[in-house]
MDAnalysis code that builds the backbone (N, CA, C; Angstrom):
import MDAnalysis as mda
import numpy as np

u = mda.Universe.empty(348, n_residues=116, atom_resindex=np.repeat(np.arange(116), 3), trajectory=True)
u.add_TopologyAttr("name", ["N", "CA", "C"] * 116)
u.add_TopologyAttr("resid", np.arange(1, 117))
u.add_TopologyAttr("resname", ["MET", "LEU", "ALA", "VAL", "CYS", "LEU", "SER", "ILE", "PHE", "PHE", "LEU", "SER", "LEU", "ALA", "GLY", "LEU", "PRO", "PRO", "LEU", "SER", "GLY", "PHE", "VAL", "GLY", "LYS", "LEU", "PHE", "LEU", "PHE", "SER", "VAL", "VAL", "LEU", "LYS", "GLN", "PRO", "ASP", "LYS", "ILE", "TRP", "LEU", "VAL", "VAL", "VAL", "ALA", "LEU", "THR", "GLY", "SER", "LEU", "VAL", "SER", "LEU", "TYR", "TYR", "TYR", "LEU", "ALA", "VAL", "LEU", "LYS", "GLN", "VAL", "LEU", "ILE", "GLU", "GLU", "PRO", "SER", "GLN", "ASP", "ALA", "VAL", "PRO", "ILE", "LYS", "ALA", "ASP", "GLY", "ILE", "GLN", "ALA", "PHE", "SER", "LEU", "VAL", "LEU", "LEU", "ALA", "MET", "VAL", "VAL", "LEU", "GLY", "LEU", "GLY", "VAL", "ALA", "PRO", "GLN", "MET", "LEU", "LEU", "THR", "TRP", "ILE", "ASN", "GLY", "ALA", "LEU", "SER", "ALA", "TYR", "PHE", "LEU", "PRO"])
u.atoms.positions = np.array([
    [125.713, 93.241, 155.143],
    [124.705, 93.451, 156.151],
    [123.485, 94.146, 155.547],
    [123.732, 95.146, 154.705],
    [122.620, 95.827, 154.059],
    [121.854, 94.889, 153.131],
    [122.567, 94.035, 152.428],
    [121.920, 93.096, 151.514],
    [121.087, 92.070, 152.268],
    [121.566, 91.624, 153.408],
    [120.810, 90.659, 154.212],
    [119.540, 91.310, 154.748],
    [119.635, 92.532, 155.241],
    [118.453, 93.236, 155.735],
    [117.454, 93.479, 154.603],
    [117.953, 93.891, 153.438],
    [117.069, 94.089, 152.289],
    [116.375, 92.787, 151.910],
    [117.103, 91.684, 151.966],
    [116.507, 90.382, 151.655],
    [115.402, 90.040, 152.640],
    [115.636, 90.272, 153.915],
    [114.617, 89.987, 154.924],
    [113.375, 90.838, 154.678],
    [113.560, 92.116, 154.392],
    [112.418, 93.002, 154.179],
    [111.649, 92.631, 152.914],
    [112.345, 92.350, 151.831],
    [111.661, 91.992, 150.586],
    [110.934, 90.660, 150.705],
    [111.572, 89.675, 151.309],
    [110.921, 88.367, 151.436],
    [109.738, 88.440, 152.394],
    [109.780, 89.327, 153.359],
    [108.631, 89.540, 154.227],
    [107.490, 90.188, 153.447],
    [107.811, 91.166, 152.612],
    [106.776, 91.777, 151.777],
    [106.145, 90.755, 150.845],
    [106.934, 89.804, 150.382],
    [106.406, 88.756, 149.505],
    [105.547, 87.765, 150.269],
    [105.703, 87.708, 151.584],
    [104.879, 86.818, 152.391],
    [105.457, 85.435, 152.579],
    [106.765, 85.323, 152.607],
    [107.388, 84.020, 152.807],
    [107.605, 83.754, 154.296],
    [107.364, 82.506, 154.729],
    [107.632, 82.183, 156.133],
    [109.131, 82.086, 156.365],
    [109.628, 82.310, 157.513],
    [109.026, 82.622, 158.808],
    [109.054, 84.112, 159.106],
    [108.641, 84.944, 158.198],
    [108.721, 86.390, 158.372],
    [107.341, 86.962, 158.678],
    [107.311, 88.171, 159.194],
    [106.055, 88.758, 159.646],
    [105.062, 88.990, 158.513],
    [105.543, 89.212, 157.306],
    [104.637, 89.370, 156.170],
    [103.812, 88.128, 155.920],
    [104.401, 86.963, 156.150],
    [103.668, 85.707, 156.006],
    [102.539, 85.627, 157.023],
    [102.824, 85.999, 158.254],
    [101.813, 85.946, 159.315],
    [100.670, 86.902, 158.993],
    [101.000, 88.103, 158.528],
    [99.965, 89.063, 158.163],
    [99.083, 88.568, 157.044],
    [99.699, 88.014, 156.013],
    [98.910, 87.487, 154.897],
    [98.107, 86.267, 155.321],
    [98.663, 85.453, 156.189],
    [97.948, 84.275, 156.677],
    [96.683, 84.688, 157.424],
    [96.791, 85.664, 158.309],
    [95.610, 86.137, 159.043],
    [94.592, 86.766, 158.110],
    [95.062, 87.551, 157.174],
    [94.159, 88.198, 156.228],
    [93.424, 87.170, 155.378],
    [94.161, 86.209, 154.843],
    [93.533, 85.194, 154.008],
    [92.597, 84.300, 154.806],
    [92.945, 84.009, 156.062],
    [92.079, 83.144, 156.866],
    [90.744, 83.816, 157.171],
    [90.740, 85.131, 157.336],
    [89.484, 85.842, 157.562],
    [88.623, 85.818, 156.301],
    [89.246, 86.036, 155.158],
    [88.496, 86.052, 153.903],
    [87.980, 84.655, 153.558],
    [88.754, 83.621, 153.880],
    [88.334, 82.255, 153.558],
    [87.126, 81.805, 154.372],
    [86.806, 82.489, 155.448],
    [85.616, 82.143, 156.223],
    [84.331, 82.547, 155.506],
    [84.460, 83.335, 154.469],
    [83.314, 83.738, 153.652],
    [83.451, 83.089, 152.284],
    [82.703, 82.012, 152.036],
    [82.891, 81.249, 150.790],
    [82.661, 82.063, 149.512],
    [81.842, 83.086, 149.566],
    [81.598, 83.867, 148.354],
    [82.743, 84.829, 148.026],
    [83.695, 84.964, 148.914],
    [84.825, 85.875, 148.708],
    [86.139, 85.146, 148.422],
    [86.065, 83.878, 148.085],
    [87.300, 83.105, 147.861],
    [88.092, 83.639, 146.666],
    [87.415, 84.288, 145.748],
    [88.110, 84.847, 144.599],
    [89.101, 85.930, 145.023],
    [88.812, 86.610, 146.140],
    [89.749, 87.619, 146.637],
    [91.077, 86.996, 147.038],
    [91.019, 85.825, 147.638],
    [92.251, 85.132, 148.036],
    [93.039, 84.721, 146.798],
    [92.347, 84.255, 145.775],
    [93.022, 83.856, 144.539],
    [93.717, 85.068, 143.909],
    [93.028, 86.197, 143.867],
    [93.629, 87.413, 143.302],
    [94.822, 87.860, 144.145],
    [94.676, 87.831, 145.463],
    [95.770, 88.254, 146.349],
    [96.967, 87.323, 146.230],
    [96.740, 86.021, 146.152],
    [97.854, 85.081, 145.996],
    [98.549, 85.263, 144.651],
    [97.782, 85.546, 143.621],
    [98.381, 85.816, 142.314],
    [99.240, 87.074, 142.378],
    [98.729, 88.107, 143.037],
    [99.514, 89.327, 143.213],
    [100.774, 89.085, 144.020],
    [100.671, 88.225, 145.026],
    [101.849, 87.893, 145.833],
    [102.899, 87.165, 145.000],
    [102.467, 86.286, 144.137],
    [103.421, 85.567, 143.281],
    [104.102, 86.505, 142.288],
    [103.331, 87.430, 141.731],
    [103.923, 88.404, 140.805],
    [104.924, 89.288, 141.547],
    [104.559, 89.743, 142.740],
    [105.478, 90.586, 143.500],
    [106.728, 89.809, 143.902],
    [106.579, 88.527, 144.210],
    [107.747, 87.714, 144.557],
    [108.742, 87.673, 143.405],
    [108.246, 87.571, 142.187],
    [109.124, 87.577, 141.014],
    [109.953, 88.871, 140.971],
    [109.299, 89.993, 141.178],
    [110.009, 91.270, 141.119],
    [110.966, 91.438, 142.297],
    [110.565, 91.011, 143.481],
    [111.454, 91.094, 144.639],
    [112.690, 90.222, 144.428],
    [112.490, 89.032, 143.880],
    [113.633, 88.151, 143.634],
    [114.551, 88.706, 142.553],
    [113.984, 89.427, 141.587],
    [114.815, 90.047, 140.560],
    [115.727, 91.107, 141.174],
    [115.192, 91.901, 142.097],
    [116.012, 92.909, 142.777],
    [117.067, 92.227, 143.641],
    [116.657, 91.196, 144.386],
    [117.614, 90.496, 145.246],
    [118.704, 89.807, 144.435],
    [118.365, 89.312, 143.265],
    [119.386, 88.719, 142.388],
    [120.408, 89.779, 141.995],
    [119.923, 90.965, 141.669],
    [120.820, 92.059, 141.300],
    [121.726, 92.440, 142.473],
    [121.170, 92.441, 143.672],
    [121.932, 92.851, 144.851],
    [122.914, 91.773, 145.298],
    [122.467, 90.523, 145.304],
    [123.260, 89.453, 145.909],
    [124.165, 88.706, 144.936],
    [123.760, 88.598, 143.682],
    [124.479, 87.718, 142.760],
    [125.258, 88.479, 141.685],
    [124.619, 89.457, 141.072],
    [125.237, 90.167, 139.958],
    [126.420, 91.008, 140.434],
    [127.392, 91.140, 139.564],
    [128.539, 92.007, 139.837],
    [128.116, 93.464, 139.635],
    [128.534, 94.362, 140.523],
    [128.189, 95.775, 140.334],
    [128.941, 96.362, 139.150],
    [128.365, 97.382, 138.559],
    [129.035, 98.037, 137.441],
    [130.257, 98.800, 137.963],
    [131.128, 99.155, 137.043],
    [132.385, 99.811, 137.418],
    [132.158, 101.184, 138.055],
    [131.116, 101.874, 137.616],
    [130.880, 103.220, 138.144],
    [129.902, 103.226, 139.324],
    [129.557, 102.070, 139.858],
    [128.639, 101.994, 140.994],
    [129.312, 102.519, 142.258],
    [128.574, 103.304, 142.999],
    [129.082, 103.859, 144.257],
    [128.634, 102.939, 145.392],
    [129.571, 102.434, 146.196],
    [129.177, 101.563, 147.303],
    [128.352, 102.323, 148.340],
    [127.382, 101.642, 148.876],
    [126.520, 102.239, 149.899],
    [127.005, 101.764, 151.257],
    [127.233, 102.702, 152.125],
    [127.688, 102.388, 153.482],
    [126.660, 102.930, 154.469],
    [126.433, 102.191, 155.533],
    [125.545, 102.639, 156.600],
    [126.398, 102.982, 157.811],
    [126.119, 104.143, 158.406],
    [126.869, 104.484, 159.612],
    [126.292, 103.701, 160.798],
    [126.803, 103.952, 161.973],
    [126.466, 103.143, 163.141],
    [124.994, 103.091, 163.474],
    [124.321, 104.243, 163.550],
    [122.916, 104.266, 163.943],
    [122.033, 103.687, 162.841],
    [122.389, 103.910, 161.588],
    [121.624, 103.337, 160.487],
    [121.750, 101.819, 160.475],
    [122.955, 101.328, 160.648],
    [123.172, 99.881, 160.667],
    [122.443, 99.249, 161.851],
    [122.533, 99.879, 163.003],
    [121.841, 99.370, 164.186],
    [120.333, 99.330, 163.952],
    [119.785, 100.400, 163.384],
    [118.346, 100.464, 163.131],
    [117.902, 99.394, 162.139],
    [118.665, 99.226, 161.071],
    [118.304, 98.223, 160.069],
    [118.348, 96.813, 160.641],
    [119.383, 96.511, 161.389],
    [119.494, 95.177, 161.989],
    [118.378, 94.959, 163.004],
    [118.079, 95.967, 163.804],
    [116.999, 95.862, 164.784],
    [115.659, 95.627, 164.101],
    [115.373, 96.379, 163.055],
    [114.114, 96.196, 162.336],
    [114.043, 94.841, 161.639],
    [115.143, 94.374, 161.097],
    [115.166, 93.051, 160.480],
    [114.903, 91.967, 161.519],
    [115.450, 92.148, 162.724],
    [115.197, 91.180, 163.797],
    [113.737, 91.222, 164.235],
    [113.129, 92.403, 164.242],
    [111.706, 92.516, 164.586],
    [110.856, 91.815, 163.534],
    [111.166, 92.015, 162.267],
    [110.419, 91.356, 161.193],
    [110.536, 89.837, 161.311],
    [111.723, 89.362, 161.596],
    [111.928, 87.930, 161.765],
    [111.255, 87.434, 163.045],
    [111.400, 88.182, 164.135],
    [110.807, 87.777, 165.410],
    [109.292, 87.720, 165.367],
    [108.655, 88.699, 164.713],
    [107.199, 88.680, 164.614],
    [106.698, 87.565, 163.701],
    [107.542, 87.105, 162.813],
    [107.166, 85.965, 161.986],
    [107.278, 84.654, 162.738],
    [108.278, 84.556, 163.608],
    [108.495, 83.326, 164.379],
    [107.545, 83.252, 165.562],
    [107.334, 84.376, 166.252],
    [106.499, 84.386, 167.459],
    [105.502, 85.539, 167.390],
    [104.488, 85.449, 166.535],
    [103.538, 86.564, 166.404],
    [102.605, 86.688, 167.602],
    [102.548, 85.664, 168.421],
    [101.603, 85.667, 169.535],
    [101.884, 86.780, 170.533],
    [103.143, 87.176, 170.684],
    [103.479, 88.252, 171.624],
    [102.766, 89.546, 171.227],
    [102.856, 89.922, 169.979],
    [102.211, 91.137, 169.510],
    [100.695, 90.985, 169.516],
    [100.209, 89.826, 169.111],
    [98.762, 89.617, 169.067],
    [98.137, 89.676, 170.454],
    [98.819, 89.156, 171.453],
    [98.327, 89.227, 172.828],
    [98.265, 90.673, 173.293],
    [99.285, 91.447, 172.980],
    [99.314, 92.855, 173.356],
    [98.193, 93.624, 172.661],
    [97.986, 93.385, 171.364],
    [96.926, 94.065, 170.620],
    [95.563, 93.669, 171.160],
    [95.365, 92.384, 171.416],
    [94.094, 91.909, 171.936],
    [93.789, 92.546, 173.293],
    [94.790, 92.641, 174.160],
    [94.603, 93.274, 175.465],
    [94.262, 94.746, 175.337],
    [94.925, 95.428, 174.418],
    [94.660, 96.848, 174.223],
    [93.262, 97.072, 173.658],
    [92.855, 96.254, 172.707],
    [91.523, 96.404, 172.123],
    [90.423, 96.064, 173.110],
    [90.617, 94.998, 173.876],
    [89.584, 94.620, 174.836],
    [89.478, 95.650, 175.965],
    [90.563, 96.273, 176.352],
    [90.505, 97.321, 177.375],
    [89.851, 98.589, 176.823],
    [89.995, 98.808, 175.539],
    [89.469, 100.012, 174.927],
    [87.996, 99.891, 174.569],
    [87.595, 98.717, 174.085],
    [86.234, 98.565, 173.568],
    [85.296, 97.778, 174.465],
    [85.817, 97.041, 175.425],
    [84.963, 96.290, 176.336],
    [84.971, 96.980, 177.703],
    [83.807, 97.183, 178.285],
    [83.771, 97.858, 179.589],
    [84.318, 97.025, 180.702],
])
């Protein structure tokens, strides 16, 4: 369970769909792409994302595939920690699948705050 949650969090940080990190990077890149003179920023950011994906996958390979060393201490999560991790992993996945719920809420809050 801990390894699955770690995988969801790392792959979201890397920006892979259908996770919330992908949606965030998509919105960020789409704003920058509207300015043709700033396209180099997207290229740099995508390169950074690819490099980070390599490192995230290296950690996930160690966690999911490699055998632990003999002196490794197993990590256990108690009830509230496990519940919190699973809940947060579901939020990360849910915001990637249906980001419109959060965006509608943010848009409503901003328009109520900044528009008379």
